[in-house]
All heavy atoms as an XYZ file, in Angstrom:
884
protein
N     101.583     35.340    134.846
C     100.854     34.512    135.774
C     101.535     33.161    135.881
O     101.828     32.526    134.891
C      99.424     34.331    135.281
C      98.598     33.446    136.161
S      96.957     33.194    135.454
C      97.018     31.423    135.276
N     101.798     32.706    137.075
C     102.326     31.362    137.266
C     101.149     30.396    137.361
O     100.016     30.766    137.167
C     103.165     31.328    138.537
O     102.362     31.654    139.644
N     101.422     29.158    137.686
C     100.365     28.173    137.810
C      99.434     28.533    138.956
O      99.872     28.891    140.040
C     100.984     26.782    138.066
O     101.856     26.478    136.984
C      99.926     25.723    138.159
N      98.128     28.453    138.697
C      97.145     28.708    139.739
C      95.919     27.854    139.479
O      95.739     27.310    138.394
C      96.759     30.191    139.794
O      96.119     30.572    138.603
N      95.081     27.735    140.495
C      93.860     26.953    140.370
C      92.681     27.899    140.160
O      92.495     28.849    140.911
C      93.628     26.103    141.619
C      92.390     25.248    141.511
C      92.195     24.366    142.721
O      91.832     24.914    143.785
O      92.397     23.154    142.599
N      91.907     27.612    139.132
C      90.711     28.364    138.818
C      89.526     27.471    139.133
O      89.487     26.314    138.708
C      90.675     28.744    137.314
C      91.928     29.487    136.894
C      89.405     29.519    136.987
C      92.180     30.785    137.616
N      88.568     27.998    139.896
C      87.341     27.259    140.170
C      86.221     27.836    139.318
O      86.076     29.056    139.214
C      86.967     27.345    141.644
C      87.963     26.718    142.619
C      87.495     26.918    144.058
C      88.143     25.238    142.334
N      85.441     26.962    138.722
C      84.292     27.364    137.925
C      83.064     26.769    138.596
O      82.923     25.545    138.673
C      84.392     26.848    136.470
C      83.202     27.341    135.651
C      85.701     27.254    135.830
N      82.200     27.632    139.127
C      80.983     27.197    139.811
C      79.780     27.661    138.998
O      79.829     28.694    138.333
C      80.926     27.778    141.219
N      78.688     26.918    139.074
C      77.503     27.191    138.281
C      76.326     27.551    139.182
O      76.099     26.909    140.202
C      77.152     25.976    137.424
C      78.229     25.663    136.427
C      79.327     24.897    136.785
C      78.168     26.172    135.152
C      80.335     24.634    135.874
C      79.174     25.912    134.241
C      80.256     25.142    134.598
N      75.594     28.583    138.771
C      74.395     28.998    139.491
C      73.230     28.121    139.067
O      73.221     27.566    137.978
C      74.048     30.460    139.169
C      75.047     31.437    139.762
O      75.792     31.047    140.678
O      75.073     32.590    139.303
N      72.241     28.054    139.939
C      71.013     27.354    139.588
C      70.800     26.093    140.390
O      71.528     25.779    141.336
N      69.793     25.360    139.983
C      69.402     24.121    140.647
C      70.539     23.103    140.551
O      71.212     23.017    139.516
C      68.126     23.607    139.938
C      67.376     22.547    140.693
C      67.691     21.186    140.151
O      67.287     20.875    139.046
O      68.373     20.427    140.857
N      70.819     22.360    141.610
C      71.995     21.478    141.637
C      72.102     20.494    140.474
O      73.193     20.301    139.933
C      71.858     20.741    142.969
C      71.098     21.693    143.836
C      70.132     22.382    142.907
N      71.005     19.873    140.069
C      71.078     18.906    138.972
C      71.462     19.595    137.661
O      72.253     19.070    136.879
C      69.752     18.168    138.820
N      70.917     20.791    137.431
C      71.249     21.543    136.219
C      72.704     22.018    136.281
O      73.428     21.955    135.281
C      70.287     22.716    136.048
C      70.472     23.460    134.769
N      70.272     22.889    133.531
C      70.844     24.737    134.522
C      70.511     23.772    132.590
N      70.866     24.915    133.164
N      73.145     22.484    137.445
C      74.533     22.931    137.611
C      75.490     21.766    137.352
O      76.533     21.944    136.705
C      74.741     23.505    139.012
N      75.138     20.582    137.831
C      75.962     19.390    137.608
C      76.055     19.078    136.112
O      77.133     18.782    135.588
C      75.362     18.212    138.375
C      76.159     16.945    138.206
O      77.354     16.942    138.549
O      75.584     15.945    137.722
N      74.934     19.190    135.422
C      74.908     18.921    133.982
C      75.752     19.947    133.223
O      76.514     19.601    132.328
C      73.449     18.927    133.495
C      73.262     18.451    132.076
C      73.337     19.580    131.069
O      72.997     20.721    131.340
N      73.815     19.263    129.876
N      75.647     21.218    133.608
C      76.451     22.263    132.967
C      77.936     22.046    133.206
O      78.762     22.219    132.297
C      76.037     23.646    133.476
C      74.661     24.153    133.038
C      74.316     25.442    133.785
C      74.606     24.356    131.534
N      78.306     21.654    134.421
C      79.715     21.395    134.745
C      80.267     20.275    133.866
O      81.377     20.377    133.330
C      79.874     21.054    136.219
N      79.499     19.219    133.715
C      79.939     18.115    132.863
C      80.072     18.521    131.411
O      81.032     18.149    130.731
N      79.124     19.320    130.939
C      79.158     19.773    129.555
C      80.373     20.664    129.297
O      81.073     20.501    128.296
C      77.852     20.505    129.217
C      77.717     20.801    127.743
O      77.931     19.889    126.918
O      77.397     21.962    127.403
N      80.641     21.614    130.201
C      81.802     22.485    130.029
C      83.104     21.689    130.123
O      84.027     21.902    129.337
C      81.805     23.629    131.047
C      83.011     24.581    130.972
C      83.135     25.214    129.584
C      82.923     25.648    132.046
N      83.186     20.760    131.066
C      84.405     19.942    131.197
C      84.666     19.158    129.907
O      85.804     19.127    129.411
C      84.285     18.998    132.391
N      83.624     18.560    129.342
C      83.781     17.808    128.087
C      84.188     18.735    126.945
O      85.075     18.408    126.156
C      82.478     17.088    127.720
C      82.144     15.954    128.669
O      83.031     15.506    129.433
O      80.973     15.512    128.650
N      83.546     19.901    126.862
C      83.825     20.861    125.802
C      85.282     21.331    125.865
O      85.978     21.350    124.851
C      82.863     22.043    125.929
C      82.977     23.054    124.831
C      82.387     22.838    123.594
C      83.676     24.238    125.033
C      82.485     23.781    122.578
C      83.785     25.181    124.018
C      83.195     24.950    122.784
N      85.745     21.697    127.062
C      87.128     22.172    127.210
C      88.128     21.051    126.951
O      89.185     21.279    126.356
C      87.339     22.769    128.598
C      86.592     24.070    128.885
C      86.759     24.462    130.352
C      87.039     25.189    127.965
N      87.818     19.837    127.378
C      88.721     18.698    127.158
C      88.861     18.375    125.678
O      89.930     17.960    125.226
C      88.213     17.467    127.904
O      88.340     17.666    129.291
N      87.785     18.567    124.919
C      87.867     18.338    123.473
C      88.735     19.403    122.802
O      89.460     19.107    121.865
C      86.475     18.341    122.852
C      85.665     17.127    123.208
C      84.229     17.210    122.725
O      83.829     18.144    122.053
N      83.439     16.215    123.091
N      88.665     20.631    123.290
C      89.473     21.725    122.722
C      90.943     21.581    123.080
O      91.812     21.919    122.287
C      88.958     23.074    123.209
C      87.620     23.453    122.608
C      87.142     24.777    123.127
N      87.913     25.893    122.619
C      87.533     26.680    121.633
N      86.395     26.466    121.026
N      88.285     27.689    121.256
N      91.220     21.112    124.320
C      92.607     20.953    124.777
C      92.673     19.784    125.754
O      92.465     19.956    126.954
C      93.093     22.234    125.453
C      94.562     22.156    125.851
O      95.189     21.085    125.697
O      95.085     23.168    126.340
N      92.955     18.584    125.246
C      92.995     17.398    126.114
C      94.023     17.487    127.240
O      93.916     16.778    128.242
C      93.348     16.259    125.152
C      92.968     16.755    123.803
C      93.167     18.249    123.848
N      95.013     18.364    127.116
C      96.043     18.493    128.147
C      95.609     19.397    129.304
O      96.302     19.461    130.319
C      97.330     19.028    127.536
N      94.489     20.095    129.154
C      94.019     20.997    130.201
C      93.563     20.177    131.410
O      92.650     19.356    131.294
C      92.863     21.845    129.659
C      92.462     23.081    130.441
C      93.605     24.081    130.529
C      91.255     23.739    129.789
N      94.212     20.364    132.569
C      93.869     19.545    133.748
C      92.581     20.037    134.417
O      92.569     21.033    135.128
C      95.074     19.721    134.663
C      95.668     21.031    134.260
C      95.328     21.247    132.824
N      91.488     19.311    134.163
C      90.172     19.671    134.695
C      89.726     18.581    135.654
O      89.768     17.393    135.328
C      89.140     19.805    133.566
C      89.583     20.863    132.559
C      87.753     20.119    134.128
C      88.758     20.900    131.297
N      89.270     19.001    136.814
C      88.786     18.055    137.821
C      87.417     18.524    138.295
O      87.241     19.696    138.632
C      89.765     18.011    138.987
C      89.359     17.075    140.086
C      90.346     17.160    141.228
O      90.520     18.223    141.820
N      90.982     16.049    141.530
N      86.449     17.619    138.332
C      85.131     17.962    138.857
C      85.135     17.771    140.370
O      85.704     16.814    140.883
C      84.056     17.093    138.230
C      83.839     17.503    136.776
C      82.752     16.740    136.129
N      81.444     17.148    136.650
C      80.310     16.698    136.172
N      80.298     15.832    135.184
N      79.166     17.089    136.675
N      84.485     18.708    141.058
C      84.388     18.636    142.515
C      82.942     18.783    142.941
O      82.203     19.580    142.380
C      85.199     19.749    143.171
C      86.676     19.580    142.980
C      87.431     20.551    143.823
N      88.860     20.425    143.568
C      89.735     21.345    143.868
N      89.346     22.471    144.436
N      91.012     21.168    143.614
N      82.597     18.044    143.948
C      81.251     18.153    144.504
C      81.152     19.378    145.394
O      82.042     19.654    146.185
C      80.916     16.928    145.340
C      80.735     15.691    144.528
C      80.321     14.538    145.408
N      80.132     13.371    144.589
C      80.402     12.156    144.964
N      80.860     11.925    146.165
N      80.203     11.154    144.151
N      80.039     20.083    145.255
C      79.759     21.205    146.145
C      79.301     20.665    147.493
O      79.693     21.155    148.542
C      78.664     22.108    145.536
O      79.102     22.489    144.226
C      78.441     23.341    146.367
N      78.478     19.604    147.437
C      77.968     18.946    148.636
C      78.491     17.510    148.619
O      78.098     16.712    147.766
C      76.436     18.972    148.637
C      75.829     18.311    149.856
O      76.569     17.719    150.681
O      74.594     18.374    150.005
N      79.364     17.179    149.551
C      79.990     15.853    149.552
C      79.020     14.730    149.878
O      79.337     13.566    149.691
C      81.184     15.831    150.515
C      82.293     16.716    150.050
N      83.082     16.402    148.976
C      82.720     17.930    150.472
C      83.956     17.365    148.761
N      83.750     18.319    149.652
N      77.818     15.075    150.330
C      76.802     14.054    150.614
C      76.001     13.690    149.377
O      75.297     12.693    149.369
C      75.846     14.547    151.700
C      76.549     14.801    153.032
C      75.631     15.493    153.987
N      75.438     16.854    153.441
C      74.524     17.699    153.858
N      73.697     17.374    154.808
N      74.417     18.905    153.318
N      76.102     14.477    148.320
C      75.288     14.246    147.121
C      75.890     13.133    146.267
O      77.050     12.767    146.410
C      75.159     15.531    146.305
O      76.389     15.843    145.703
N      75.072     12.626    145.364
C      75.485     11.539    144.481
C      75.994     12.039    143.131
O      76.403     11.254    142.303
C      74.288     10.598    144.244
C      73.816      9.898    145.490
C      74.816      8.887    145.979
O      75.439      8.183    145.187
N      75.008      8.800    147.286
N      75.966     13.357    142.914
C      76.362     13.883    141.608
C      77.876     13.802    141.414
O      78.624     13.504    142.322
C      75.862     15.312    141.400
C      76.464     16.311    142.386
O      77.516     16.020    142.992
O      75.886     17.385    142.556
N      78.301     14.071    140.203
C      79.728     14.034    139.876
C      80.459     15.275    140.359
O      81.649     15.251    140.559
C      79.932     13.883    138.363
C      79.567     12.532    137.855
C      78.388     12.353    137.154
C      80.378     11.438    138.080
C      78.039     11.100    136.682
C      80.038     10.184    137.613
C      78.858     10.014    136.906
N      79.741     16.350    140.493
C      80.341     17.593    140.945
C      79.951     18.758    140.070
O      80.052     18.681    138.846
N      79.474     19.825    140.697
C      79.012     20.998    139.959
C      80.050     22.113    139.955
O      79.748     23.225    139.545
C      77.691     21.488    140.540
N      81.251     21.816    140.412
C      82.344     22.794    140.368
C      83.509     22.161    139.616
O      83.816     20.987    139.806
C      82.790     23.181    141.796
O      81.692     23.768    142.481
C      83.952     24.156    141.766
N      84.125     22.946    138.753
C      85.313     22.482    138.045
C      86.532     23.164    138.641
O      86.508     24.368    138.913
C      85.236     22.835    136.558
C      84.057     22.282    135.768
C      84.139     22.761    134.318
C      84.029     20.774    135.822
N      87.584     22.414    138.850
C      88.867     22.965    139.274
C      89.828     22.772    138.106
O      89.987     21.662    137.595
C      89.384     22.254    140.510
N      90.436     23.875    137.678
C      91.348     23.830    136.533
C      92.678     24.418    136.979
O      92.737     25.561    137.424
C      90.780     24.640    135.352
C      89.394     24.110    134.970
C      91.740     24.596    134.162
C      88.634     24.993    134.003
N      93.728     23.608    136.898
C      95.063     24.100    137.225
C      95.589     24.735    135.948
O      95.742     24.081    134.921
C      95.986     22.963    137.707
C      97.379     23.506    137.978
C      95.403     22.315    138.959
N      95.835     26.016    136.047
C      96.096     26.800    134.856
C      97.490     27.394    134.861
O      97.852     28.134    135.766
C      95.064     27.933    134.780
C      95.048     28.784    133.546
C      94.662     27.941    132.338
C      94.067     29.911    133.723
N      98.263     27.053    133.856
C      99.548     27.702    133.624
C      99.352     28.815    132.610
O      98.345     28.868    131.916
N     100.297     29.701    132.517
C     100.146     30.866    131.636
C      99.959     30.480    130.173
O      99.330     31.207    129.416
C     101.326     31.814    131.792
O     102.530     31.128    131.608
N     100.462     29.340    129.759
C     100.325     28.940    128.357
C      98.898     28.533    128.000
O      98.540     28.514    126.827
C     101.284     27.786    128.044
O     100.943     26.656    128.818
N      98.057     28.235    128.982
C      96.693     27.776    128.712
C      95.644     28.872    128.851
O      94.469     28.620    128.629
C      96.363     26.615    129.646
N      96.047     30.085    129.194
C      95.079     31.168    129.417
C      94.240     31.429    128.175
O      93.014     31.492    128.241
C      95.795     32.463    129.872
C      94.871     33.660    129.804
C      96.325     32.294    131.286
N      94.878     31.578    127.031
C      94.155     31.879    125.794
C      93.193     30.755    125.441
O      92.044     31.002    125.080
C      95.145     32.119    124.635
O      96.019     33.177    125.016
C      94.433     32.475    123.361
N      93.647     29.521    125.566
C      92.804     28.365    125.265
C      91.589     28.325    126.174
O      90.466     28.119    125.713
C      93.609     27.057    125.418
O      94.718     27.093    124.532
C      92.757     25.846    125.133
N      91.796     28.532    127.465
C      90.689     28.474    128.410
C      89.717     29.631    128.189
O      88.503     29.431    128.173
C      91.202     28.485    129.850
C      90.127     28.377    130.931
C      89.312     27.093    130.765
C      90.754     28.431    132.311
N      90.226     30.834    127.996
C      89.354     31.995    127.780
C      88.510     31.815    126.518
O      87.297     32.054    126.531
C      90.178     33.274    127.702
N      89.138     31.383    125.447
C      88.401     31.162    124.197
C      87.389     30.025    124.358
O      86.270     30.110    123.839
C      89.373     30.859    123.060
N      87.773     28.994    125.075
C      86.877     27.857    125.287
C      85.649     28.231    126.096
O      84.530     27.842    125.758
N      85.842     28.980    127.176
C      84.702     29.395    127.996
C      83.777     30.308    127.196
O      82.553     30.152    127.230
C      85.183     30.066    129.296
C      85.785     29.005    130.233
C      84.039     30.806    129.992
C      86.446     29.564    131.477
N      84.339     31.259    126.453
C      83.511     32.166    125.642
C      82.730     31.389    124.580
O      81.528     31.636    124.385
C      84.382     33.240    125.002
N      83.365     30.438    123.913
C      82.680     29.637    122.892
C      81.578     28.791    123.522
O      80.477     28.665    122.969
C      83.690     28.748    122.165
N      81.844     28.218    124.676
C      80.845     27.398    125.358
C      79.653     28.251    125.793
O      78.506     27.837    125.652
C      81.483     26.683    126.551
C      80.546     25.778    127.267
C      80.199     24.506    126.906
C      79.832     26.056    128.478
N      79.308     23.985    127.816
C      79.074     24.920    128.792
C      79.766     27.160    129.311
C      78.256     24.853    129.902
C      78.955     27.098    130.427
C      78.210     25.960    130.720
N      79.909     29.457    126.305
C      78.810     30.340    126.718
C      77.955     30.776    125.527
O      76.743     30.967    125.682
C      79.351     31.566    127.458
C      79.759     31.330    128.901
C      80.510     32.541    129.438
C      78.548     31.029    129.773
N      78.553     30.924    124.359
C      77.755     31.253    123.171
C      76.805     30.108    122.839
O      75.700     30.313    122.376
C      78.666     31.536    121.975
C      79.225     32.945    121.983
C      79.911     33.296    120.670
N      81.147     32.574    120.447
C      82.319     32.916    120.979
N      82.419     33.952    121.787
N      83.397     32.212    120.709
N      77.253     28.896    123.097
C      76.468     27.693    122.808
C      75.429     27.410    123.887
O      74.377     26.860    123.614
C      77.454     26.515    122.723
C      77.013     25.361    121.920
C      78.161     24.369    121.784
N      78.648     23.872    123.035
C      78.359     22.669    123.539
N      77.592     21.847    122.879
N      78.847     22.292    124.689
N      75.755     27.737    125.138
C      74.889     27.434    126.290
C      74.353     28.727    126.884
O      74.823     29.210    127.910
C      75.671     26.665    127.353
C      76.089     25.273    126.985
C      74.924     24.362    126.657
N      73.923     24.288    127.697
C      73.653     23.219    128.422
N      74.339     22.119    128.225
N      72.719     23.242    129.335
N      73.355     29.287    126.243
C      72.810     30.563    126.666
C      72.065     30.477    127.999
O      71.785     31.492    128.614
C      71.919     31.136    125.579
C      72.724     31.437    124.332
C      71.899     32.033    123.225
O      70.775     32.435    123.434
N      72.476     32.104    122.039
N      71.781     29.266    128.467
C      71.113     29.079    129.757
C      72.097     29.054    130.920
O      71.698     28.978    132.080
C      70.310     27.779    129.751
C      71.186     26.536    129.549
O      72.219     26.642    128.847
O      70.818     25.469    130.057
N      73.379     29.147    130.634
C      74.404     28.983    131.676
C      74.735     30.299    132.374
O      74.789     31.355    131.754
C      75.673     28.401    131.064
N      74.953     30.174    133.669
C      75.494     31.261    134.486
C      76.599     30.630    135.308
O      76.384     29.630    135.976
C      74.437     31.842    135.418
C      73.294     32.507    134.692
C      72.281     33.067    135.667
O      72.645     33.639    136.676
N      71.020     32.895    135.342
N      77.777     31.219    135.223
C      78.887     30.633    135.968
C      79.708     31.712    136.643
O      79.602     32.887    136.321
C      79.765     29.758    135.060
C      80.445     30.389    133.849
C      81.773     30.997    134.230
C      80.643     29.327    132.800
N      80.494     31.254    137.591
C      81.368     32.156    138.332
C      82.772     31.577    138.307
O      82.961     30.403    138.613
C      80.872     32.267    139.777
C      81.741     33.140    140.647
C      81.202     33.215    142.062
O      80.228     33.938    142.276
O      81.762     32.516    142.921
N      83.735     32.389    137.926
C      85.142     32.002    137.981
C      85.726     32.566    139.261
O      85.498     33.733    139.584
C      85.908     32.576    136.790
C      85.433     32.189    135.401
C      86.221     32.955    134.346
C      85.559     30.707    135.179
N      86.467     31.740    139.996
C      87.096     32.180    141.253
C      88.531     31.711    141.288
O      88.865     30.631    140.819
C      86.379     31.568    142.459
C      85.028     32.090    142.730
C      84.488     31.548    144.047
N      84.459     30.101    144.067
C      83.355     29.374    144.124
N      82.188     29.954    144.169
N      83.411     28.080    144.160
N      89.367     32.552    141.896
C      90.740     32.139    142.174
C      91.203     32.850    143.431
O      90.680     33.897    143.805
C      91.675     32.389    141.001
C      91.913     33.806    140.651
C      92.742     33.875    139.359
N      92.803     35.211    138.887
C      93.757     36.072    139.206
N      94.750     35.703    139.975
N      93.740     37.292    138.757
N      92.182     32.263    144.061
C      92.734     32.822    145.282
C      94.108     33.407    144.969
O      94.970     32.729    144.412
C      92.852     31.734    146.371
O      91.561     31.157    146.569
C      93.355     32.318    147.675
N      94.270     34.661    145.318
C      95.552     35.340    145.111
C      96.565     34.871    146.151
O      96.187     34.316    147.189
C      95.355     36.855    145.208
C      94.386     37.473    144.202
C      94.225     38.963    144.479
C      94.846     37.223    142.790
N      97.855     35.091    145.913
C      98.877     34.657    146.876
C      98.671     35.216    148.288
O      99.043     34.575    149.266
C     100.184     35.181    146.272
C      99.914     35.262    144.814
C      98.461     35.639    144.692
N      98.029     36.389    148.412
C      97.788     36.963    149.738
C      96.526     36.407    150.403
O      96.145     36.846    151.478
C      97.719     38.492    149.669
C      96.523     39.008    148.872
O      95.707     38.197    148.381
O      96.406     40.250    148.744
N      95.865     35.452    149.748
C      94.672     34.831    150.315
C      93.358     35.463    149.881
O      92.292     34.923    150.147
N      93.423     36.582    149.194
C      92.210     37.251    148.725
C      91.576     36.426    147.604
O      92.268     35.936    146.709
C      92.548     38.650    148.225
C      91.356     39.395    147.676
C      91.737     40.744    147.087
O      92.904     41.122    147.064
N      90.762     41.461    146.596
N      90.252     36.287    147.642
C      89.526     35.566    146.604
C      88.934     36.582    145.637
O      88.278     37.533    146.046
C      88.409     34.696    147.212
C      89.029     33.617    148.098
C      87.554     34.071    146.110
C      88.042     32.798    148.878
N      89.208     36.387    144.354
C      88.639     37.241    143.321
C      87.712     36.390    142.461
O      87.928     35.189    142.294
C      89.719     37.927    142.458
C      90.501     38.940    143.261
C      90.648     36.922    141.839
N      86.679     37.033    141.945
C      85.705     36.282    141.160
C      85.088     37.162    140.087
O      85.111     38.388    140.185
C      84.615     35.725    142.063
C      83.867     36.783    142.851
C      83.038     36.185    143.973
O      83.336     35.097    144.458
N      82.006     36.886    144.386
N      84.550     36.506    139.087
C      83.808     37.180    138.030
C      82.652     36.272    137.638
O      82.816     35.054    137.554
C      84.717     37.531    136.817
C      85.241     36.307    136.125
C      83.985     38.417    135.830
N      81.466     36.866    137.449
C      80.288     36.103    137.031
C      80.041     36.341    135.553
O      80.161     37.469    135.069
C      79.067     36.525    137.834
C      79.122     36.045    139.260
C      77.790     36.227    139.944
C      77.907     35.650    141.345
N      76.699     35.018    141.777
N      79.687     35.277    134.861
C      79.420     35.331    133.427
C      78.098     34.635    133.129
O      77.733     33.683    133.820
C      80.537     34.641    132.639
C      81.944     35.179    132.844
C      82.960     34.220    132.243
C      82.078     36.555    132.221
N      77.433     35.098    132.094
C      76.183     34.475    131.649
C      76.305     34.088    130.194
O      77.148     34.615    129.484
C      75.028     35.464    131.797
C      74.757     35.779    133.224
C      73.571     36.680    133.360
N      73.407     36.916    134.788
C      72.279     37.148    135.357
N      71.194     37.213    134.647
N      72.210     37.338    136.650
N      75.413     33.201    129.760
C      75.362     32.791    128.364
C      75.192     34.002    127.461
O      75.075     35.135    127.915
N      75.140     33.791    126.176
C      75.078     34.842    125.163
C      76.366     35.667    125.181
O      76.341     36.893    125.189
C      73.856     35.735    125.354
C      72.559     34.981    125.288
C      71.360     35.867    125.522
O      71.442     36.904    126.153
N      70.228     35.441    124.996
N      77.459     34.979    125.193
C      78.770     35.645    125.232
C      78.980     36.505    123.992
O      78.487     36.204    122.915
C      79.867     34.597    125.327
N      79.717     37.562    124.192
C      80.098     38.456    123.098
C      81.616     38.390    122.938
O      82.299     37.697    123.698
C      79.689     39.907    123.431
O      80.437     40.346    124.569
C      78.200     40.006    123.716
N      82.135     39.145    122.000
C      83.593     39.198    121.832
C      84.246     39.726    123.096
O      85.373     39.360    123.431
C      83.944     40.088    120.643
N      83.552     40.566    123.821
C      84.082     41.127    125.069
C      84.244     40.057    126.159
O      85.121     40.174    127.013
C      83.125     42.229    125.540
C      83.645     43.006    126.695
C      82.754     44.234    126.950
N      83.107     44.791    128.224
C      82.379     44.686    129.315
N      81.214     44.079    129.286
N      82.787     45.208    130.442
N      83.429     39.010    126.118
C      83.485     37.958    127.136
C      84.866     37.314    127.184
O      85.415     37.097    128.267
C      82.408     36.891    126.871
O      81.133     37.522    126.830
C      82.425     35.814    127.941
N      85.433     37.013    126.039
C      86.759     36.383    126.013
C      87.809     37.307    126.628
O      88.691     36.860    127.350
C      87.140     36.010    124.591
C      88.403     35.181    124.515
C      88.687     34.653    123.137
O      87.755     34.531    122.313
O      89.872     34.351    122.868
N      87.712     38.605    126.371
C      88.650     39.566    126.972
C      88.475     39.623    128.485
O      89.452     39.715    129.226
C      88.459     40.956    126.366
C      89.036     41.086    124.975
C      89.088     42.536    124.513
N      87.795     43.212    124.570
C      86.889     43.244    123.589
N      87.128     42.624    122.469
N      85.757     43.891    123.746
N      87.226     39.582    128.952
C      86.965     39.597    130.397
C      87.597     38.379    131.055
O      88.267     38.490    132.080
C      85.452     39.650    130.686
C      84.880     41.011    130.279
C      85.149     39.351    132.149
C      83.368     41.071    130.272
N      87.412     37.211    130.461
C      87.977     35.984    131.033
C      89.503     36.025    130.974
O      90.169     35.688    131.966
C      87.428     34.729    130.306
C      88.119     33.471    130.816
C      85.927     34.626    130.484
N      90.066     36.461    129.860
C      91.521     36.566    129.749
C      92.087     37.507    130.813
O      93.069     37.179    131.496
C      91.929     37.041    128.342
O      91.435     36.103    127.376
C      93.439     37.159    128.220
N      91.476     38.682    130.970
C      91.935     39.636    131.988
C      91.837     39.032    133.382
O      92.740     39.219    134.213
C      91.137     40.936    131.918
C      91.456     41.752    130.674
O      92.465     41.454    129.991
O      90.671     42.676    130.370
N      90.745     38.314    133.660
C      90.578     37.679    134.968
C      91.671     36.639    135.208
O      92.278     36.597    136.281
C      89.202     37.030    135.076
C      89.019     36.237    136.339
C      88.711     36.876    137.523
C      89.182     34.868    136.352
C      88.566     36.160    138.702
C      89.039     34.145    137.519
C      88.736     34.792    138.701
N      91.935     35.809    134.223
C      92.935     34.756    134.377
C      94.344     35.316    134.504
O      95.174     34.769    135.227
C      92.854     33.780    133.191
C      91.539     33.010    133.050
C      91.553     32.194    131.767
C      91.264     32.141    134.253
N      94.614     36.405    133.823
C      95.945     37.024    133.889
C      96.111     37.928    135.098
O      97.230     38.222    135.495
C      96.230     37.823    132.621
C      96.570     36.966    131.459
O      97.220     35.935    131.609
N      96.124     37.358    130.285
N      94.982     38.429    135.603
C      94.984     39.463    136.641
C      95.562     39.072    137.901
O      96.044     39.621    138.769
């Protein structure tokens, strides 16, 4: 996998989604300060910081990101998120994940990021 942008969006009420986005961004930044994470607003008219995370991901960060998301989901059982990326042909692929992560969750995220 070459460098690509991964979007992480959160389901639920906007204020809660914004809070989850901030929590995940902080959690991932603590695990790997070099991971380029940017918060984006879903609604540009809102005052929130952004309920979507954009992560520019190189192949060397796949394991770190997959492990980080799985660890965060184990901690945040109230979270539901969707990972999205756009393939070179323009097709959008996505996977939805919920809290209460298992060992399989990290493999699912790794496969998605490598896929």
